[in-house]
C-alpha positions in Angstrom: -16.5 3.0 -36.3 -17.3 3.7 -32.9 -19.1 7.2 -32.2 -18.8 9.7 -29.3 -20.7 12.9 -28.6 -18.5 15.8 -27.6 -20.1 18.4 -25.5 -20.4 21.9 -27.1 -22.1 24.7 -25.1 -25.4 23.2 -24.2 -25.3 20.8 -27.3 -23.3 18.0 -28.5 -21.1 17.3 -31.8 -20.9 13.8 -32.8 -17.5 12.2 -33.8 -17.1 8.8 -35.3 -13.2 8.0 -35.0 -11.3 5.1 -35.8 -10.2 3.1 -32.7 -6.9 2.3 -34.4 -5.8 5.8 -34.3 -7.5 7.3 -31.4 -7.4 6.6 -27.7 -10.2 8.3 -25.4 -8.7 10.0 -22.5 -11.2 9.9 -19.5 -11.8 8.5 -16.1 -12.3 4.7 -16.2 -15.5 4.8 -14.3 -18.4 7.3 -13.9 -19.6 7.0 -10.3 -23.3 7.3 -9.3 -24.4 10.3 -7.6 -24.6 10.4 -3.9 -28.1 10.5 -2.1 -29.2 13.0 0.3 -28.4 10.3 3.2 -25.2 9.5 1.9 -24.1 13.2 1.9 -25.7 13.4 5.3 -23.5 10.5 6.4 -20.3 12.8 5.3 -21.5 15.6 7.4 -21.8 13.8 10.5 -17.8 12.7 10.2 -16.1 15.6 9.1 -12.2 15.8 9.1 -10.2 17.5 11.9 -13.5 19.3 13.0 -16.5 19.1 15.2 -20.0 18.7 13.1 -21.9 21.6 12.1 -24.4 21.3 14.8 -21.6 21.5 17.5 -20.1 24.6 15.8 -22.9 26.6 15.4 -25.1 27.4 18.2 -28.8 28.9 18.0 -29.2 32.6 17.5 -25.6 32.7 15.5 -25.4 34.1 12.1 -23.9 32.1 9.4 -22.6 33.2 5.9 -22.5 30.3 3.1 -20.0 31.3 0.2 -21.1 29.0 -2.8 -19.2 29.5 -6.5 -20.5 31.7 -9.4 -22.3 30.1 -12.6 -18.8 29.6 -14.2 -18.6 26.3 -12.1 -20.2 23.3 -12.2 -20.2 21.6 -8.5 -23.4 20.5 -7.7 -23.6 22.8 -4.6 -27.3 23.0 -4.9 -27.9 19.4 -3.1 -25.4 20.1 -0.6 -26.6 24.2 0.4 -30.2 22.8 0.6 -29.3 20.0 3.3 -27.1 22.2 5.1 -29.5 25.0 5.3 -32.0 22.8 6.8 -29.5 21.2 9.2 -28.8 24.6 10.6 -32.3 25.7 11.2 -32.8 22.3 12.8 -30.1 23.2 15.2 -31.9 26.4 16.0 -30.4 28.8 13.3 -33.0 31.4 12.3 -33.5 31.5 8.5 -32.9 35.4 8.6 -29.5 34.8 10.3 -28.2 32.8 7.3 -26.7 34.6 4.0 -25.5 33.1 1.0 -22.7 34.8 -1.1 -21.6 34.4 -4.5 -17.8 33.9 -4.9 -17.6 35.8 -8.0 -13.9 37.1 -8.0 -13.6 39.4 -11.2 -16.1 37.5 -13.0 -19.7 39.2 -13.9 -22.4 39.0 -11.1 -24.7 36.0 -10.9 -27.9 36.5 -12.6 -31.0 35.7 -10.6 -31.8 32.6 -12.8 -28.2 31.4 -12.3 -28.7 32.0 -8.3 -31.9 29.5 -8.5 -30.0 26.9 -10.5 -26.9 27.3 -8.3 -28.5 27.0 -5.0 -32.2 25.5 -5.9 -35.3 27.6 -6.2 -36.6 26.5 -2.4 -33.3 28.2 -1.2 -33.3 31.1 -3.2 -36.9 32.1 -2.2 -36.2 31.5 1.6 -32.6 32.7 2.3 -31.1 36.2 1.5 -28.2 36.4 -1.1 -25.3 38.7 -1.4 -23.2 40.0 -4.5 -19.8 40.5 -4.6 -18.0 43.6 -6.1 -14.2 43.5 -6.1 -14.0 47.3 -6.8 -16.5 48.4 -4.3 -14.4 49.8 -1.3 -17.5 50.3 0.8 -17.9 46.1 0.7 -14.1 45.5 1.4 -12.3 45.4 4.4 -8.5 45.3 4.6 -7.1 42.3 7.2 -3.3 42.9 7.0 -0.9 41.2 4.4 0.3 37.7 3.2 3.8 36.6 3.9 4.8 37.8 0.7 3.6 41.0 1.4 0.2 41.0 -0.7 -2.6 42.8 0.6 -5.5 41.0 2.3 -8.5 42.8 1.2 -11.8 40.7 1.3 -15.7 41.0 1.4 -16.8 43.0 4.6 -19.8 40.1 4.9 -16.8 37.7 6.1 -16.3 39.7 9.3 -20.0 40.5 9.8 -21.1 36.8 10.7 -20.4 34.5 13.4 -19.5 31.8 11.1 -18.2 31.1 7.7 -19.0 28.2 5.4 -17.7 27.1 2.4 -19.4 24.9 -0.1 -17.6 24.3 -3.5 -15.9 21.8 -5.7 -12.8 20.8 -6.6 -10.9 20.5 -10.0 -7.4 21.2 -11.5 -6.6 25.0 -12.2 -3.6 25.4 -14.3 -1.5 27.6 -11.9 -3.3 27.4 -8.2 -3.0 23.6 -8.5 -6.6 23.1 -7.7 -9.9 24.9 -7.6 -12.3 25.1 -4.4 -11.5 25.4 -0.7 -9.8 28.6 0.0 -10.5 29.9 -3.7 -14.0 30.4 -2.7 -12.8 33.7 -0.7 -9.2 34.5 -2.2 -9.9 35.3 -5.2 -13.4 34.7 -4.8 -14.3 37.3 -2.4 -11.2 39.4 -2.7 -10.7 42.9 -3.8 -9.2 43.6 -7.4 -6.0 44.5 -5.9 -5.6 41.4 -3.5 -6.6 39.3 -6.8 -4.1 40.8 -9.1 -1.3 40.4 -6.1 -2.1 36.8 -5.6 -2.3 36.0 -9.2 0.7 37.8 -9.9 2.8 35.3 -8.2 2.1 32.7 -11.0 4.4 34.3 -13.3 8.1 34.8 -13.2 9.3 38.1 -14.9 12.9 37.1 -14.8 12.2 33.9 -17.3 9.4 35.5 -18.7 7.2 32.4 -18.0 5.0 30.5 -15.4 7.0 30.3 -11.8 8.4 27.2 -11.2 6.3 25.2 -8.8 3.1 26.5 -10.1 0.7 24.4 -12.0 -2.1 22.1 -12.0 -2.1 19.6 -9.2 0.4 21.1 -7.4 -0.2 22.5 -4.0 3.1 22.0 -1.9 5.5 24.6 -3.1 2.9 26.7 -5.0 3.2 30.2 -4.4 -0.3 31.3 -5.5 -2.1 28.4 -3.5 0.0 29.5 -0.4 -0.8 33.2 -0.8 -4.6 32.1 -1.0 -4.3 30.1 2.1 -2.5 33.2 3.9 -5.5 35.5 2.9 -8.1 32.8 4.2 -6.5 32.6 7.4 -7.4 35.9 8.4 -11.2 35.1 8.4 -10.4 31.1 9.4 -14.0 29.7 8.0 -15.8 27.4 10.5 -16.4 24.6 8.1 -16.0 23.6 4.5 -17.4 21.3 2.0 -16.0 20.1 -1.2 -17.7 18.2 -3.9 -16.3 15.9 -6.5 -18.8 15.9 -9.6 -19.5 13.7 -12.5 -19.7 14.8 -16.1 -23.4 15.6 -15.4 -22.5 17.7 -12.4 -24.0 15.3 -9.8 -22.2 14.9 -6.6 -20.2 11.9 -6.5 -18.5 12.3 -3.5 -18.0 15.0 -0.8 -15.0 15.7 1.7 -15.9 18.1 4.6 -14.5 19.5 7.6 -11.4 22.0 8.6 -11.2 24.3 5.8 -7.7 23.4 5.0 -7.2 19.5 5.8 -10.5 18.9 4.1 -9.9 20.8 1.0 -6.3 18.9 0.7 -8.2 15.7 1.0 -10.6 16.6 -1.5 -7.7 17.7 -4.0 -5.5 14.1 -3.2 -9.1 12.5 -4.2 -9.4 14.3 -7.1 -6.2 13.9 -8.4 -6.3 10.1 -8.0 -9.5 10.0 -10.0 -8.7 12.6 -12.7 -4.9 12.3 -13.4 -4.7 10.1 -16.6 -1.0 8.6 -17.4 -0.1 8.5 -20.8 3.1 7.0 -22.6 3.4 9.6 -25.2 2.5 13.0 -26.4 0.9 12.6 -29.7 0.5 14.5 -32.7 -3.3 14.9 -32.9 -5.8 15.9 -30.0 -9.4 16.3 -30.0 -10.4 18.3 -27.1 -13.9 19.5 -25.8 -13.9 21.7 -22.6 -16.9 19.5 -21.5 -19.6 21.9 -22.6 -21.4 24.7 -20.6 -20.1 26.2 -18.0 -16.5 25.1 -18.9 -16.8 26.8 -22.2 -19.0 29.8 -21.4 -16.2 32.5 -22.4 -12.8 31.8 -23.7 -11.0 32.4 -20.2 -12.9 29.6 -18.9 -12.3 27.5 -22.1 -8.6 28.1 -22.2 -8.5 25.6 -19.1 -9.2 22.7 -21.5 -6.7 24.1 -24.0 -3.9 24.0 -21.3 -4.7 20.5 -20.3 -4.9 19.5 -24.1 -1.3 21.0 -24.6 0.1 18.6 -22.2 -0.9 15.7 -24.2 0.2 17.0 -27.5 3.4 16.7 -29.3 5.4 19.8 -30.1 4.2 21.2 -33.7 0.9 19.1 -33.4 -2.7 20.0 -34.1 -5.1 20.5 -31.4 -8.9 20.4 -32.5 -10.5 22.6 -29.8 -14.2 22.7 -29.1 -15.4 25.7 -27.2 -18.8 27.4 -27.7 -17.9 30.7 -25.8 -21.5 32.0 -25.7 -20.6 34.8 -23.6 -17.7 35.6 -26.0 -14.4 36.0 -24.4 -15.2 36.5 -20.7 -13.7 40.3 -20.5 -14.2 43.1 -22.9 -10.4 44.1 -22.8 -8.8 40.2 -23.0 -8.4 40.5 -26.8 -6.2 43.6 -26.4 -3.4 41.6 -25.0 -3.1 40.0 -28.6 -2.0 43.1 -30.0 1.5 41.9 -29.0 3.6 40.5 -31.7 4.3 37.3 -29.9 4.2 35.7 -26.4 7.6 37.3 -25.5 6.2 40.9 -26.3 3.1 40.1 -24.6 5.1 38.7 -21.4 7.1 42.3 -21.6 3.7 43.9 -21.1 2.8 42.0 -18.7 5.5 42.6 -16.3 5.4 46.1 -16.9 1.5 46.2 -15.8 0.3 43.0 -14.4 -3.4 42.2 -15.0 -5.1 38.8 -14.2 -6.5 38.2 -17.6 -3.2 39.2 -19.2 -1.6 36.0 -18.0 -4.2 34.0 -19.4 -3.8 35.8 -22.7 -0.2 34.8 -22.3 -0.7 31.2 -21.7 -3.3 31.2 -24.5 -0.7 32.9 -26.8 2.1 30.1 -26.1 -0.4 27.5 -27.1 -1.3 28.6 -30.2 2.5 29.6 -31.0 3.4 26.2 -30.1 0.6 24.0 -31.8 -1.6 24.4 -34.6 -5.1 25.3 -32.8 -8.0 24.5 -34.7 -11.1 26.1 -33.0 -14.8 25.1 -33.2 -16.5 28.2 -31.8 -19.4 30.7 -31.8 -16.5 33.6 -32.0 -16.4 35.5 -34.9 -13.2 35.2 -37.2 -11.5 38.5 -36.5 -11.6 37.4 -33.0 -10.1 34.1 -33.3 -7.6 35.2 -35.8 -6.3 37.7 -33.4 -5.6 35.0 -30.9 -3.7 33.1 -33.8 -6.4 30.1 -33.9 -7.8 29.1 -37.1 -11.4 28.1 -37.6 -12.0 24.4 -37.7 -13.8 22.7 -40.6 -15.9 19.9 -39.4 -13.9 17.3 -37.2 -14.3 14.7 -39.8 -13.0 16.9 -42.5 -9.8 18.0 -39.9 -9.1 14.6 -38.9 -9.1 13.5 -42.7 -6.8 16.2 -43.2 -4.3 14.5 -40.7 -5.1 11.5 -42.0 -1.3 11.1 -42.2 -1.1 11.2 -38.6 -0.6 7.9 -36.9 -2.3 8.3 -33.7 -3.9 10.7 -31.7 -6.2 11.4 -28.6 -10.0 12.6 -27.7 -10.5 14.4 -24.7 -14.1 14.7 -24.1 -13.7 16.7 -20.8 -10.7 18.6 -21.0 -11.5 21.0 -18.0 -11.6 18.2 -15.7 -8.2 16.4 -16.4 -4.8 16.3 -16.0 -1.9 14.6 -17.7 1.4 12.8 -16.6 3.8 11.3 -18.8 5.2 8.0 -17.9 
């Protein structure tokens, strides 16, 4: 029987499977990484905007916004090339800053900074950290059309030009990652993050709001609020990568921060939306390893994707190492609720961003038999209504009566469409 290695943290768990029972859900082709020259060609032909060299003049200052350690977007290669271009165009190295879009995530460590932007850049360009609760870092720039406060990092207003460098993948309620998300929520205050994220939940029907979900931008209230917030600073240029499973850049779309991100989303959806003819009663899903399973809040995104390929009442075998635990010390408190309906009541009484993630997770563990392979302790996984998995082969043997199933090697990157 064939063997597949499923990523788990920085390791891999081998799984032998019966081809007559399982279908692998993965993109049909793995593309080769772009060379520096190929990335340069894309930078020379931006969408709906002049080139970087035409936008930024010698002596002007530049703030480059990059993701934090929970993303794998290959931005180091792009940052390196962009900084060299800016300096060659007459921009002083001391007029360039790089800020990490952490939102409400923890700060980026020094080792992670080096990994994200390369040692060469980390040693030469000043980096900034974002703290969403530090009012000395935050400036208010108005309100969105929905009335959410636009409170963003002051550094966005202190530089002549803001440049976004990130990647794109599906997001379970914002539609897609990347682009505008680098600033909101990436560089927003806790108040703005909570207010914009709250739009994903409908307290009348006690569920996710209509029009909000993976792969959806048009009519998505969360996406629209992010865009409205970012319009207050109007970035000069944006670069959005698509990476392979090794985190190497295989495509890059650049130019106007709105239209180039939309083009990147369209291309990503074309490559990573997989059509299925049925939901199956057994799904084996890996997040894709680190950083996608660095904590439960991040790992949940792969579980959300797997739920769209699993039949109601079916079994999901979920691989999520969670080497850094849950992602928030207060995340587990939400699971004191008797069920997802009670959690939703509490969420509507006092909204918190991670409460919505907890609600989504609890819906999955109520709807499916979710057996998890993880480093989290038994009392924690039990509270979230998971059960600890035995070995994968053992779990599959227990489900031998199941006529067919799916294996998803990289659940964090995919979406599924029932045809």
